[in-house]
Phi, psi and omega in degrees: 000126180297147176285151175281171184294322183297319179296321177294318179300320181289325182292322177294310182298316179301323181277349175268347180299310185293325184191155174295154186229152167281161183304308186302314180294317178302319180296317180299309185286336181259356179060037176244127186290154191303322180299310175295323178295326180294322177297317180298313183299318178301319177299306183300319178293320182295336175261010174062035178265332177225154179224149180265133180237135180245153175214163179295326186278318181255160169290176177311134168245156182243137184226148176287145176265172174299320178297316179301313179302315177300312178292320177301311181297323177293317176295320176299320177295318179302312180299323179293314180297326179294319177294318178299321181295329178289324188278329186299323174299325178297318182293317181298318180297319179298324180293325178285326180280328183308310182298324180289327176290322181293327175291332180287325184269351172092015177207174176258156177302330179295330182293333183282344186277000000 
């Protein structure tokens, strides 16, 4: 299943957090072909989340900006809370079932400790 644009943007930002990357390496580590990656980078640069840096020695390298880092952290937190929201009903159900199980076995969970 193809990744959404948001997933691609997150992958790019995530891989730029540790250090700036050249286009070819970024394409390799994100598994996004260069043409599509250029389009994603153009979008991210237009929103000032990523910047292109040039040097005499290297071709253009791409780096995450402070704004990009803030957006990345926010989206990662949202992703974490979304996963947590899926897990919480299971945990609540376990709390409801635990007392029932302890009455069947003839003791309370605290007695076993």
